[in-house]
C-alpha positions in Angstrom: 0.1 -0.1 -0.1 1.0 3.3 -1.1 2.2 5.7 1.7 -0.7 8.1 2.6 1.8 11.6 1.2 3.5 9.5 -2.2 -0.6 9.2 -2.1 -1.6 13.0 -2.0 1.0 13.9 -4.0 -0.5 11.7 -6.7 -4.4 13.4 -6.0 -2.7 16.5 -6.0 -1.0 16.5 -9.1 -4.2 14.1 -11.1 -5.4 15.5 -14.5 -7.8 13.4 -15.2 -11.0 15.0 -16.0 -9.1 18.1 -16.7 -10.7 17.6 -20.6 -14.3 18.4 -19.4 -13.3 21.0 -15.7 -14.0 24.6 -16.8 -10.6 25.6 -14.7 -7.9 23.5 -14.5 -7.5 21.0 -12.2 -6.8 21.8 -8.7 -7.8 19.1 -6.3 -9.9 20.2 -2.7 -9.4 18.1 0.4 -7.9 17.2 4.4 -6.6 14.0 6.0 -4.4 12.9 7.4 -4.0 9.5 9.6 -5.3 9.9 12.9 -8.4 12.2 12.0 -11.2 10.6 13.8 -14.1 12.1 11.6 -14.9 12.0 7.8 -16.6 14.7 6.6 -17.8 13.2 2.9 -19.1 16.0 0.5 -20.4 16.8 -3.7 -17.2 19.0 -5.3 -15.4 21.7 -4.1 -17.3 25.5 -5.3 -15.6 28.1 -7.5 -14.7 29.8 -5.0 -13.3 27.2 -2.4 -11.7 26.1 -6.0 -9.7 29.8 -5.6 -8.7 28.9 -2.0 -7.8 26.2 -1.9 -9.4 25.7 1.1 -11.9 22.7 1.7 -15.3 24.5 2.4 -14.1 27.6 2.8 -17.6 29.5 1.8 -21.4 30.0 3.7 -21.9 25.8 2.5 -18.6 25.7 5.1 -19.9 28.3 7.6 -23.2 26.8 8.0 -21.5 23.4 8.1 -19.7 24.9 10.8 -22.4 25.7 12.8 -23.9 22.6 12.0 -21.0 20.9 13.7 -20.8 23.8 16.8 -17.2 23.8 16.0 -14.8 26.3 15.1 -12.6 27.1 12.0 -9.4 25.9 13.8 -11.0 22.3 14.8 -12.5 22.1 11.7 -9.2 23.0 9.4 -7.1 20.5 11.6 -6.5 17.6 9.6 -5.1 15.4 12.6 -8.6 15.6 14.4 -11.2 16.0 10.6 -10.5 14.3 7.4 -12.7 16.6 4.6 -13.2 14.2 1.5 -15.3 15.4 -1.1 -16.6 13.0 -4.4 -14.8 14.5 -6.3 -12.0 17.0 -6.1 -12.5 19.6 -8.4 -14.6 22.5 -9.1 -16.8 20.7 -11.7 -18.4 23.8 -12.7 -21.9 25.6 -12.3 -25.2 24.6 -14.2 -28.8 25.8 -14.6 -29.5 25.6 -11.3 -25.8 24.7 -9.2 -23.0 23.4 -9.3 -22.2 20.2 -11.7 -22.5 16.6 -9.9 -18.9 15.4 -9.2 -16.7 14.4 -11.7 -17.9 10.6 -12.2 -13.9 9.4 -12.9 -12.2 11.0 -8.8 -14.2 8.3 -6.8 -13.2 5.4 -8.9 -9.9 6.5 -9.2 -8.7 7.8 -5.1 -11.6 7.6 -2.8 -10.7 3.7 -2.0 -7.4 3.9 -1.4 -7.6 7.1 0.4 -10.5 6.1 2.7 -8.1 2.9 4.0 -5.8 5.2 5.4 -8.0 6.2 7.9 -8.3 3.6 10.8 -9.4 6.1 13.8 -13.0 7.1 12.5 -15.4 6.9 14.7 -17.6 9.5 12.4 -18.9 10.5 9.1 -20.9 13.0 7.6 -22.4 12.2 4.5 -23.8 15.5 2.6 -26.0 15.4 0.0 -27.0 12.1 -2.6 -23.8 11.3 -3.9 -21.6 11.1 -0.6 -24.7 9.4 0.3 -25.5 6.9 -2.5 -21.5 5.8 -2.0 -21.6 5.1 1.4 -24.4 4.4 2.3 -25.1 0.4 3.0 -25.4 -1.3 -0.4 -29.5 -1.9 1.0 -30.1 1.8 1.4 -28.8 2.3 -2.4 -31.1 0.3 -4.2 -34.3 1.2 -3.1 -33.3 5.3 -4.3 -34.3 7.2 -0.9 -33.7 10.4 -1.2 -31.9 12.9 0.4 -34.7 13.9 2.8 -35.3 10.3 3.3 -32.1 10.0 4.3 -31.1 13.0 6.7 -35.2 11.4 8.2 -33.6 7.1 8.8 -30.7 9.0 10.5 -30.9 6.9 13.7 -30.5 4.0 11.1 -27.0 4.1 11.0 -26.2 6.0 14.2 -23.7 7.1 15.6 -21.4 5.7 13.0 -22.4 7.4 10.0 -25.0 10.7 9.8 -26.8 11.9 6.8 -27.1 15.4 5.9 -28.4 17.7 3.9 -25.8 19.5 1.7 -25.6 23.1 4.2 -25.4 25.5 0.7 -28.0 27.7 1.1 -29.3 26.8 -2.1 -30.8 24.5 0.4 -32.9 27.0 3.0 -35.8 25.8 1.2 -34.9 22.6 2.2 -34.2 24.0 5.6 -37.5 25.7 5.9 -39.6 22.9 5.0 -37.8 20.3 7.1 -37.4 22.1 10.6 -37.4 18.7 12.3 -33.6 19.3 11.5 -31.8 21.7 13.6 -34.0 21.2 16.6 -34.2 17.0 16.9 -30.6 15.9 14.7 -28.3 19.1 15.1 -27.9 19.4 19.2 -27.5 14.9 19.2 -26.0 15.7 16.3 -23.2 18.5 17.8 -22.8 16.4 21.3 -22.4 13.4 18.9 -19.1 15.5 17.5 -17.8 16.7 20.5 -17.3 13.0 22.2 -15.8 12.1 19.0 -13.3 14.5 19.2 -12.4 14.5 23.2 -12.0 10.7 21.6 -14.3 9.6 24.6 -15.7 5.7 24.6 
């Protein structure tokens, strides 16, 4: 198995889908072998691409608020790994950014995940992360993001499906007030417990 350092260098140099991207490839992710929380997102937005910092945008502000953690903790790779389903900005569509490029996950995801032996909590943001990470019995049922999030207790306490924290989901949050009332408080408590490495 390749060392994590060499694997990171390979991923950062990746240009597999360059011909399909609107901008030059710039893989954005965060990983360290000691991380205990994995954030599985979709793909970097334009602002994240420009800064090279994951979730350095309004989505990240909301996500950090949901988790009840500071930017300092969020960007501590020794505690939190951030691996979107696609590492480069895929471009913008009519109603938001395009889906993650399909070449990325098959090329890199399992190899990177194999270097995360200490994970105790995986957060699945949006449909692409949920389709990849949820058990096979869920994938075959065509479960929507809303359905997956409503069934969050099914995978608790190790995996939590969440809506994407994008401002584009403001209407979803308005239509599902239970999410911030019921799930967010227990999620924050779980995050705090995991970060303290409590049993």
